C-alpha positions in Angstrom: 11.3 -33.2 -30.0 12.0 -33.7 -26.3 9.5 -35.5 -24.3 8.4 -34.3 -20.8 9.7 -36.8 -19.3 13.2 -36.6 -20.7 13.1 -33.0 -19.8 12.3 -33.5 -16.3 14.7 -36.8 -15.8 17.4 -34.2 -17.2 16.9 -30.8 -15.6 15.0 -32.0 -12.2 17.1 -35.2 -11.7 18.3 -34.5 -8.0 16.3 -33.1 -4.9 18.7 -30.3 -5.0 17.2 -29.4 -8.7 13.7 -29.8 -7.5 14.1 -27.4 -4.5 16.0 -24.9 -6.5 12.8 -24.9 -9.4 10.3 -24.7 -6.5 12.3 -21.8 -5.0 12.5 -20.0 -8.3 8.5 -20.5 -9.0 7.9 -19.0 -5.6 10.2 -16.1 -6.4 8.6 -15.5 -9.8 5.1 -15.6 -8.5 6.1 -13.2 -5.3 6.5 -10.5 -8.6 3.0 -11.0 -9.8 1.4 -10.8 -6.3 0.5 -6.9 -5.3 -0.3 -7.7 -1.7 2.9 -7.0 0.2 2.0 -9.6 2.8 1.6 -12.5 0.5 4.9 -11.3 -1.5 7.1 -11.6 1.8 5.5 -15.0 2.4 6.4 -16.2 -1.0 9.9 -14.8 -0.3 10.3 -16.9 2.8 9.2 -19.9 1.1 11.6 -19.3 -2.0 14.6 -18.6 0.3 13.7 -21.5 2.6 13.8 -24.2 -0.4 17.1 -22.6 -1.2 18.2 -23.2 1.9 17.3 -26.5 2.0 18.8 -27.2 -1.2 21.9 -25.9 -0.1 22.2 -28.5 2.6 22.1 -30.9 0.1 25.4 -30.2 -1.2 28.6 -31.3 0.1 30.3 -29.3 1.5 27.7 -27.0 2.8 27.8 -23.8 1.0 27.9 -21.6 4.1 27.6 -18.2 2.7 24.8 -19.0 0.4 23.0 -21.1 3.3 23.2 -18.3 6.1 22.3 -15.8 3.4 18.8 -17.1 2.4 18.3 -18.0 6.1 19.0 -14.0 6.8 16.6 -13.2 3.9 13.7 -15.6 5.6 14.4 -14.3 9.1 14.1 -10.7 7.7 10.8 -11.4 5.9 9.3 -13.3 8.8 10.1 -10.3 10.7 8.2 -7.8 8.4 5.4 -10.2 7.8 4.9 -10.0 11.6 5.0 -6.1 11.6 2.2 -6.1 9.0 0.1 -8.7 10.5 0.2 -6.6 13.6 -0.2 -3.3 11.5 -3.2 -4.7 9.7 -5.0 -5.7 12.9 -4.6 -2.2 14.2 -6.5 -0.8 11.1 -9.6 -1.4 12.1 -11.8 1.4 10.9 -14.4 2.9 13.1 -17.9 3.4 11.1 -17.1 7.2 10.3 -13.5 6.3 9.2 -14.9 3.8 7.1 -17.5 6.2 5.6 -15.3 8.9 4.8 -12.6 6.5 3.2 -15.1 4.9 0.8 -16.6 8.6 0.3 -13.3 10.6 0.1 -10.2 8.3 -0.1 -11.0 6.5 -3.2 -8.7 2.9 -3.5 -6.7 3.6 -0.3 -6.1 0.6 1.8 -7.1 0.3 5.5 -3.7 0.6 6.7 -2.8 3.6 5.3 -6.2 5.0 5.8 -5.7 4.6 9.7 -2.5 6.3 9.7 -4.2 8.8 8.1 -6.8 9.4 10.6 -4.6 9.3 13.5 -3.0 12.3 12.2 -6.3 14.2 12.6 -9.5 14.8 14.4 -13.3 14.7 13.9 -14.9 18.5 14.3 -18.3 19.9 14.1 -18.6 23.1 12.3 -21.5 25.5 12.8 -23.4 27.1 9.6 -21.5 30.1 8.0 -18.1 29.3 9.3 -15.4 30.3 7.1 -13.2 27.0 6.5 -10.6 28.7 4.2 -10.0 32.5 2.8 -9.4 33.2 -0.5 -5.8 34.5 -0.9 -4.4 33.3 2.6 -2.6 29.8 3.0 -4.7 27.6 5.3 -3.5 25.9 8.3 -5.9 23.0 8.2 -7.0 20.5 5.7 -10.8 19.2 5.7 -12.8 16.6 4.5 -16.6 16.7 4.8 -18.4 13.6 5.9 -22.0 15.3 6.4 -23.1 18.8 5.5 -22.7 21.3 2.7 -20.4 24.3 2.1 -20.1 26.6 -0.8 -16.9 28.0 -2.4 -16.8 32.0 -3.6 -14.1 33.9 -5.6 -14.2 37.5 -5.7 -17.5 37.5 -3.8 -19.1 35.3 -6.6 -20.1 31.8 -6.0 -18.1 29.1 -7.9 -19.2 25.7 -6.4 -20.7 23.7 -3.8 -18.8 21.1 -1.5 -20.5 18.1 0.1 -20.0 14.7 1.8 -16.5 12.9 0.6 -15.0 16.1 -0.8 -11.8 18.1 0.5 -11.6 21.6 1.3 -8.2 23.1 0.7 -6.6 20.4 -1.5 -5.3 22.7 -3.9 -3.6 24.6 -1.6 -2.1 21.8 0.0 -1.1 20.4 -2.9 0.6 23.2 -4.6 1.7 24.7 -1.3 0.2 27.9 -2.1 -2.6 30.4 -0.9 -6.3 29.4 -1.3 -8.0 30.4 -4.6 -11.3 30.5 -2.9 -13.2 31.0 0.2 -15.2 28.1 1.6 -18.1 29.1 3.9 -20.2 26.1 5.4 -23.8 26.5 4.5 -25.1 24.3 7.1 -23.9 22.4 10.1 -20.9 19.9 9.0 -19.0 17.1 10.2 -15.5 17.2 8.9 -12.2 15.4 9.7 -9.4 17.9 10.1 -5.7 17.8 9.6 -2.8 20.2 10.8 -1.2 20.6 7.4 2.2 20.9 8.3 2.0 17.9 10.6 0.6 16.0 7.6 3.1 17.1 5.4 5.9 15.9 7.9 4.5 12.7 7.9 3.8 12.4 4.3 7.6 13.4 3.9 8.8 10.7 6.0 6.5 7.7 4.3 6.7 7.8 0.5 3.3 5.0 0.8 1.3 7.8 2.6 2.5 10.8 0.4 1.5 8.5 -2.9 -1.9 7.5 -1.2 -2.9 11.1 0.1 -1.8 12.6 -3.4 -3.7 10.1 -5.3 -7.0 11.0 -3.2 -6.6 14.8 -3.1 -5.6 14.9 -6.7 -8.5 12.7 -7.4 -11.1 15.0 -5.5 -9.5 17.9 -7.6 -9.9 16.5 -11.0 -13.6 15.6 -10.0 -14.3 19.0 -9.1 -12.8 20.7 -12.3 -14.5 18.4 -14.5 -17.8 19.2 -12.2 -17.1 23.1 -13.2 -16.6 22.3 -16.6 -19.8 20.7 -17.0 -21.7 23.7 -15.6 -20.0 25.7 -17.8 -20.7 23.8 -20.9 -24.8 23.8 -19.7 -24.6 27.5 -19.3 -23.1 28.1 -22.7 -25.8 25.7 -24.5 -28.8 27.6 -25.8 -32.0 27.2 -24.1 -34.8 25.0 -25.5 -37.7 27.1 -26.4 
């Protein structure tokens, strides 16, 4: 059996060995971190240790040395950009409230990007937001107030704070399956569909976050409809 001291003496005998071991440790840890800023910070440390290890060699492995420094510089630049972006990602009270109610686990940076693409609007009672059989040009998220959905002149559901209007049509790029009308004055956030889609096509992160939020809302609505259907089928208790 090899003792700990002999293992260290054999494999970590020089300063270069220790630096390489530290670099590998930081690199492995980076793959276990979800936060991109911490990931880049660990990548900086890992490559910095490798660059220092290169200096201990004679002659200096020039390509390796400057390659590690280049990776360090790139990650420092990206880290600076992330820090500045996070500082700008301070949500206003209404934005934070809608994020908590409708956007699920979307991070603040992505949520702020999403809010910069739309605007807040007050919508009067009795206003038709989307019409069945037509492709809406707006996507809405309710923060205050209520609305109802109707299909073929029959009420099929109600919408309230934290829910989207037109999400199914947006995800499928098809016409609306129901007409949605406000049942009271509502405070909504609205996006131009085409502008939002263009930005989603340019950013995989934004696309994934928006699809997850809309898909989650749609799934909850379907589950709620199914529960109402089941309750109607149950025999009344006498």
